[in-house]
C-alpha positions as a Markdown table, in Angstrom:
| # | Residue | x | y | z |
|---|---|---|---|---|
| 1 | Met | 149.8 | 142.0 | 25.4 |
| 2 | Ala | 152.0 | 144.7 | 24.1 |
| 3 | Glu | 155.3 | 143.7 | 22.6 |
| 4 | Asn | 157.3 | 145.7 | 25.1 |
| 5 | Asn | 155.9 | 143.7 | 27.9 |
| 6 | Met | 157.6 | 140.7 | 26.4 |
| 7 | Arg | 161.0 | 142.4 | 26.7 |
| 8 | Leu | 163.5 | 141.9 | 29.6 |
| 9 | Asp | 165.9 | 144.7 | 28.8 |
| 10 | Gly | 168.0 | 145.6 | 31.8 |
| 11 | Lys | 167.2 | 142.3 | 33.5 |
| 12 | Val | 169.7 | 139.7 | 34.5 |
| 13 | Ala | 169.0 | 135.9 | 34.3 |
| 14 | Val | 171.1 | 133.2 | 35.8 |
| 15 | Val | 170.7 | 129.7 | 34.3 |
| 16 | Thr | 172.1 | 126.7 | 36.0 |
| 17 | Gly | 172.5 | 123.7 | 33.7 |
| 18 | Gly | 172.8 | 126.4 | 31.0 |
| 19 | Ser | 175.5 | 124.7 | 28.8 |
| 20 | Ser | 173.1 | 122.2 | 27.1 |
| 21 | Gly | 169.5 | 121.1 | 26.6 |
| 22 | Ile | 166.7 | 123.1 | 28.2 |
| 23 | Gly | 169.1 | 125.4 | 30.0 |
| 24 | Ala | 170.9 | 126.5 | 26.9 |
| 25 | Ala | 167.6 | 127.0 | 25.1 |
| 26 | Ala | 166.4 | 129.1 | 28.1 |
| 27 | Ala | 169.6 | 131.2 | 27.9 |
| 28 | Arg | 169.0 | 131.8 | 24.2 |
| 29 | Gln | 165.4 | 132.9 | 24.7 |
| 30 | Phe | 166.2 | 135.2 | 27.7 |
| 31 | Ala | 169.0 | 136.8 | 25.7 |
| 32 | Ala | 166.7 | 137.3 | 22.7 |
| 33 | Ala | 164.2 | 139.1 | 25.0 |
| 34 | Gly | 167.0 | 141.5 | 26.0 |
| 35 | Ala | 168.2 | 140.1 | 29.3 |
| 36 | Arg | 171.9 | 139.7 | 30.1 |
| 37 | Val | 172.5 | 136.0 | 31.0 |
| 38 | Ala | 174.9 | 134.2 | 33.3 |
| 39 | Val | 175.2 | 130.8 | 31.8 |
| 40 | Val | 176.3 | 128.2 | 34.4 |
| 41 | Ala | 177.8 | 124.8 | 33.4 |
| 42 | Ser | 178.2 | 122.1 | 36.0 |
| 43 | Arg | 182.0 | 121.7 | 35.5 |
| 44 | Asp | 183.3 | 122.8 | 32.1 |
| 45 | Val | 183.2 | 126.5 | 31.7 |
| 46 | Ala | 184.2 | 126.1 | 28.1 |
| 47 | Lys | 180.8 | 124.6 | 27.4 |
| 48 | Ala | 179.1 | 127.6 | 29.0 |
| 49 | Gln | 181.3 | 129.9 | 26.9 |
| 50 | Ala | 180.2 | 128.2 | 23.7 |
| 51 | Val | 176.6 | 129.0 | 24.6 |
| 52 | Val | 177.4 | 132.6 | 25.5 |
| 53 | Ala | 179.2 | 133.1 | 22.2 |
| 54 | Leu | 175.9 | 132.4 | 20.3 |
| 55 | Leu | 173.6 | 134.5 | 22.5 |
| 56 | Ala | 171.9 | 137.6 | 21.1 |
| 57 | Gly | 172.9 | 141.0 | 22.6 |
| 58 | Gly | 175.8 | 141.5 | 24.8 |
| 59 | Gly | 177.0 | 141.5 | 28.4 |
| 60 | His | 176.6 | 137.8 | 29.0 |
| 61 | Gln | 179.0 | 135.7 | 31.1 |
| 62 | Ala | 180.0 | 132.1 | 31.5 |
| 63 | Tyr | 180.6 | 130.3 | 34.8 |
| 64 | Ala | 181.0 | 126.7 | 36.1 |
| 65 | Ala | 179.6 | 125.5 | 39.4 |
| 66 | Asp | 178.5 | 122.1 | 40.6 |
| 67 | Val | 175.1 | 122.7 | 42.2 |
| 68 | Ala | 175.7 | 119.8 | 44.6 |
| 69 | Asp | 178.5 | 122.0 | 46.1 |
| 70 | Ser | 176.9 | 124.7 | 48.2 |
| 71 | Ala | 180.2 | 126.5 | 48.8 |
| 72 | Ala | 180.7 | 126.7 | 45.0 |
| 73 | Leu | 177.2 | 128.2 | 44.6 |
| 74 | Ala | 177.9 | 130.8 | 47.3 |
| 75 | Arg | 181.0 | 131.8 | 45.3 |
| 76 | Leu | 179.0 | 131.8 | 42.1 |
| 77 | Ala | 176.4 | 134.2 | 43.6 |
| 78 | Ala | 179.1 | 136.5 | 44.8 |
| 79 | Glu | 180.8 | 136.5 | 41.4 |
| 80 | Val | 177.6 | 137.1 | 39.5 |
| 81 | Gly | 176.5 | 139.8 | 41.8 |
| 82 | Ala | 179.9 | 141.6 | 41.4 |
| 83 | Ala | 179.8 | 141.2 | 37.6 |
| 84 | Phe | 176.2 | 142.2 | 36.9 |
| 85 | Gly | 175.1 | 144.2 | 40.0 |
| 86 | Arg | 171.8 | 142.5 | 40.1 |
| 87 | Val | 169.9 | 139.2 | 39.5 |
| 88 | Asp | 166.3 | 139.2 | 38.5 |
| 89 | Val | 165.7 | 135.6 | 37.4 |
| 90 | Leu | 167.2 | 132.3 | 38.5 |
| 91 | Val | 166.4 | 129.3 | 36.3 |
| 92 | Asn | 167.3 | 126.0 | 38.0 |
| 93 | Ser | 167.8 | 123.6 | 35.0 |
| 94 | Ala | 170.7 | 121.5 | 36.3 |
| 95 | Gly | 169.9 | 117.9 | 36.8 |
| 96 | Val | 171.2 | 114.3 | 36.6 |
| 97 | Thr | 169.7 | 110.9 | 36.3 |
| 98 | Arg | 170.4 | 107.3 | 35.0 |
| 99 | Pro | 167.9 | 104.8 | 33.8 |
| 100 | Val | 167.1 | 102.1 | 36.3 |
| 101 | Pro | 164.0 | 99.8 | 36.0 |
| 102 | His | 161.7 | 100.7 | 38.9 |
| 103 | Ala | 161.4 | 97.0 | 40.0 |
| 104 | Asp | 165.2 | 96.6 | 40.2 |
| 105 | Leu | 165.6 | 97.8 | 43.8 |
| 106 | Asp | 169.2 | 96.6 | 44.1 |
| 107 | Ala | 170.3 | 98.5 | 41.0 |
| 108 | Leu | 169.2 | 101.8 | 42.6 |
| 109 | Asp | 172.1 | 101.9 | 45.0 |
| 110 | Asp | 172.8 | 104.4 | 47.7 |
| 111 | Asp | 175.4 | 106.3 | 45.8 |
| 112 | Leu | 173.1 | 106.9 | 42.8 |
| 113 | Ile | 170.2 | 107.9 | 45.1 |
| 114 | Asp | 172.4 | 110.4 | 47.0 |
| 115 | Arg | 173.7 | 111.9 | 43.7 |
| 116 | Ile | 170.2 | 112.3 | 42.3 |
| 117 | Phe | 168.9 | 114.1 | 45.4 |
| 118 | Ala | 172.1 | 116.1 | 45.8 |
| 119 | Val | 171.8 | 117.6 | 42.3 |
| 120 | Asn | 168.1 | 117.6 | 41.5 |
| 121 | Trp | 166.7 | 118.6 | 44.9 |
| 122 | Arg | 169.4 | 119.9 | 47.2 |
| 123 | Gly | 171.2 | 121.7 | 44.4 |
| 124 | Thr | 168.0 | 123.5 | 43.4 |
| 125 | Phe | 167.4 | 124.5 | 47.0 |
| 126 | Ala | 171.0 | 125.6 | 47.5 |
| 127 | Ser | 170.9 | 127.6 | 44.3 |
| 128 | Ile | 167.9 | 129.5 | 45.5 |
| 129 | Arg | 169.4 | 130.0 | 49.0 |
| 130 | Ser | 172.6 | 131.4 | 47.4 |
| 131 | Phe | 170.8 | 133.8 | 45.0 |
| 132 | Ala | 167.9 | 134.8 | 47.3 |
| 133 | Pro | 169.6 | 138.0 | 48.6 |
| 134 | Leu | 170.2 | 139.3 | 45.1 |
| 135 | Leu | 166.7 | 138.3 | 43.9 |
| 136 | Arg | 165.1 | 139.9 | 47.0 |
| 137 | Ala | 167.0 | 143.1 | 46.5 |
| 138 | Asn | 165.0 | 144.1 | 43.5 |
| 139 | Gly | 161.6 | 143.4 | 45.1 |
| 140 | Asp | 160.5 | 141.5 | 42.0 |
| 141 | Gly | 162.7 | 138.4 | 41.8 |
| 142 | Leu | 161.7 | 135.2 | 40.1 |
| 143 | Val | 162.8 | 131.6 | 40.5 |
| 144 | Val | 161.9 | 129.0 | 37.8 |
| 145 | Asn | 162.6 | 125.4 | 38.7 |
| 146 | Val | 162.7 | 122.7 | 36.0 |
| 147 | Ser | 160.9 | 119.6 | 37.3 |
| 148 | Ser | 159.3 | 116.7 | 35.5 |
| 149 | Ile | 155.9 | 115.1 | 35.1 |
| 150 | Ser | 157.5 | 112.1 | 36.7 |
| 151 | Ala | 156.9 | 113.9 | 39.9 |
| 152 | Thr | 153.2 | 113.1 | 39.6 |
| 153 | Thr | 153.0 | 110.2 | 37.2 |
| 154 | Ala | 155.7 | 108.2 | 39.0 |
| 155 | Val | 156.9 | 107.1 | 35.5 |
| 156 | Gly | 160.5 | 108.2 | 34.9 |
| 157 | Ser | 164.1 | 107.2 | 34.5 |
| 158 | Asn | 164.2 | 105.7 | 38.1 |
| 159 | Val | 162.3 | 105.8 | 41.3 |
| 160 | Ala | 164.7 | 108.3 | 43.0 |
| 161 | Tyr | 164.4 | 110.7 | 40.1 |
| 162 | Cys | 160.6 | 110.7 | 40.4 |
| 163 | Ala | 160.9 | 111.3 | 44.1 |
| 164 | Ala | 163.4 | 114.1 | 43.8 |
| 165 | Lys | 161.3 | 115.9 | 41.2 |
| 166 | Ala | 158.2 | 115.5 | 43.5 |
| 167 | Gly | 160.3 | 117.2 | 46.1 |
| 168 | Val | 161.1 | 120.0 | 43.7 |
| 169 | Asp | 157.4 | 120.6 | 43.1 |
| 170 | Val | 156.7 | 120.7 | 46.9 |
| 171 | Met | 159.7 | 122.9 | 47.5 |
| 172 | Gly | 158.5 | 125.4 | 44.9 |
| 173 | Ala | 155.1 | 125.7 | 46.6 |
| 174 | Ala | 156.7 | 126.1 | 50.1 |
| 175 | Leu | 159.3 | 128.7 | 48.9 |
| 176 | Ala | 156.6 | 130.6 | 46.9 |
| 177 | Arg | 154.8 | 131.2 | 50.2 |
| 178 | Ala | 158.0 | 131.8 | 52.2 |
| 179 | Leu | 159.7 | 134.2 | 49.8 |
| 180 | Ala | 156.7 | 136.2 | 48.8 |
| 181 | Pro | 156.1 | 139.0 | 47.9 |
| 182 | Ala | 159.7 | 139.9 | 46.9 |
| 183 | Ile | 160.4 | 136.6 | 45.1 |
| 184 | Arg | 158.0 | 134.5 | 43.0 |
| 185 | Val | 158.7 | 130.8 | 42.5 |
| 186 | Leu | 157.3 | 128.8 | 39.6 |
| 187 | Thr | 157.9 | 125.3 | 38.4 |
| 188 | Val | 158.0 | 124.2 | 34.8 |
| 189 | Ser | 157.3 | 120.5 | 34.4 |
| 190 | Pro | 158.3 | 118.9 | 31.1 |
| 191 | Gly | 157.3 | 115.5 | 29.8 |
| 192 | Val | 159.7 | 113.7 | 27.5 |
| 193 | Val | 162.1 | 116.3 | 25.8 |
| 194 | Asp | 164.2 | 115.8 | 22.7 |
| 195 | Thr | 167.6 | 115.8 | 24.4 |
| 196 | Asp | 170.2 | 113.2 | 25.4 |
| 197 | Phe | 169.5 | 113.8 | 29.1 |
| 198 | Val | 168.2 | 110.2 | 29.6 |
| 199 | Ala | 170.9 | 107.8 | 28.2 |
| 200 | Gly | 169.8 | 105.0 | 26.0 |
| 201 | Arg | 166.6 | 106.4 | 24.6 |
| 202 | Asp | 166.7 | 105.8 | 20.9 |
| 203 | Ala | 164.6 | 107.0 | 18.0 |
| 204 | Ala | 162.2 | 104.0 | 18.2 |
| 205 | Ala | 161.6 | 104.7 | 21.9 |
| 206 | Thr | 161.0 | 108.4 | 21.2 |
| 207 | Ala | 158.6 | 107.6 | 18.3 |
| 208 | Lys | 156.6 | 105.3 | 20.7 |
| 209 | Ile | 156.4 | 108.0 | 23.3 |
| 210 | Ala | 155.3 | 110.5 | 20.8 |
| 211 | Ala | 152.5 | 108.2 | 19.5 |
| 212 | Gly | 151.2 | 107.9 | 23.0 |
| 213 | Thr | 151.1 | 111.6 | 23.6 |
| 214 | Pro | 147.9 | 113.5 | 22.9 |
| 215 | Leu | 149.7 | 116.1 | 20.8 |
| 216 | Arg | 151.6 | 113.3 | 19.0 |
| 217 | Arg | 155.1 | 114.6 | 19.5 |
| 218 | Ile | 157.6 | 115.1 | 22.2 |
| 219 | Ala | 158.8 | 118.5 | 23.4 |
| 220 | Ser | 161.6 | 120.4 | 21.9 |
| 221 | Val | 164.0 | 122.3 | 24.2 |
| 222 | Asp | 162.5 | 125.5 | 22.8 |
| 223 | Asp | 159.0 | 124.4 | 23.9 |
| 224 | Ile | 160.2 | 124.2 | 27.5 |
| 225 | Ala | 162.3 | 127.3 | 27.3 |
| 226 | Ala | 159.3 | 129.3 | 26.0 |
| 227 | Ala | 157.3 | 128.3 | 29.1 |
| 228 | Ile | 160.3 | 129.3 | 31.3 |
| 229 | Leu | 160.4 | 132.7 | 29.6 |
| 230 | Ala | 156.7 | 133.1 | 30.0 |
| 231 | Cys | 157.1 | 132.9 | 33.7 |
| 232 | Ala | 159.2 | 136.1 | 33.5 |
| 233 | Thr | 157.1 | 138.0 | 30.9 |
| 234 | Thr | 153.4 | 137.1 | 30.9 |
| 235 | Leu | 152.7 | 135.0 | 34.1 |
| 236 | Thr | 153.6 | 137.9 | 36.4 |
| 237 | Phe | 150.8 | 137.3 | 38.9 |
| 238 | Ser | 151.6 | 133.6 | 39.3 |
| 239 | Thr | 153.6 | 132.0 | 42.0 |
| 240 | Gly | 153.7 | 128.5 | 43.6 |
| 241 | Ser | 152.3 | 126.9 | 40.5 |
| 242 | Val | 153.5 | 123.9 | 38.5 |
| 243 | Ile | 153.2 | 124.4 | 34.8 |
| 244 | Gln | 153.1 | 121.2 | 32.8 |
| 245 | Val | 154.6 | 121.4 | 29.3 |
| 246 | Asp | 154.2 | 117.8 | 28.0 |
| 247 | Gly | 151.8 | 117.7 | 25.1 |
| 248 | Gly | 149.2 | 116.1 | 27.4 |
| 249 | Arg | 151.3 | 113.1 | 28.2 |
| 250 | His | 150.3 | 113.2 | 31.9 |
| 251 | Leu | 146.7 | 112.6 | 31.0 |
């Protein structure tokens, strides 16, 4: 593919969960490809500003919005629309979890279940709902949801997280059909990623996971961000698909 087809000059990407981990890496790769990026932190706009300060190019902006707050997302969409005039890509990378052994049913209390679904599932849906008019306006919008192979393996930080991510996968398929042809919806599904997203996972645990993965390592945030970027640059006739980026760990 010609190099210019990898460019996103003139495009605007919004990245929720953009102040760290996969989201920050996606923001960096979109900016390097020429897009202007709206980096959205969950609460602390200073963290988003720190990411923006290191992005290639110019015209980027930092925001803060809790994706579990639908009113905040509506305000965010209005602010981004006013500042940029368009939105071409929405990356839903915001998420939350806490390790709970699957057999410990009592430890997975209602408050944690509700928070996991409010952020990981409802927050993803509400972000799409808020930005859909802007994405639709260009006739070629793209949503990339960040899921997890726990959606299909049922091995993850807790049962509610696995279920919420399974819901994200199904949501992506449903909305890909409902929002076509003006908006494509793709899902990137990582395995274990080298971040501090899951508390308590130490180097020994990471090494054990890597040894049990066919490609013998865990993913970097840039591995996942590259797949997200590909959804906007090379996979332009794909929608409704789940793209596993896990080194074969699901096998």
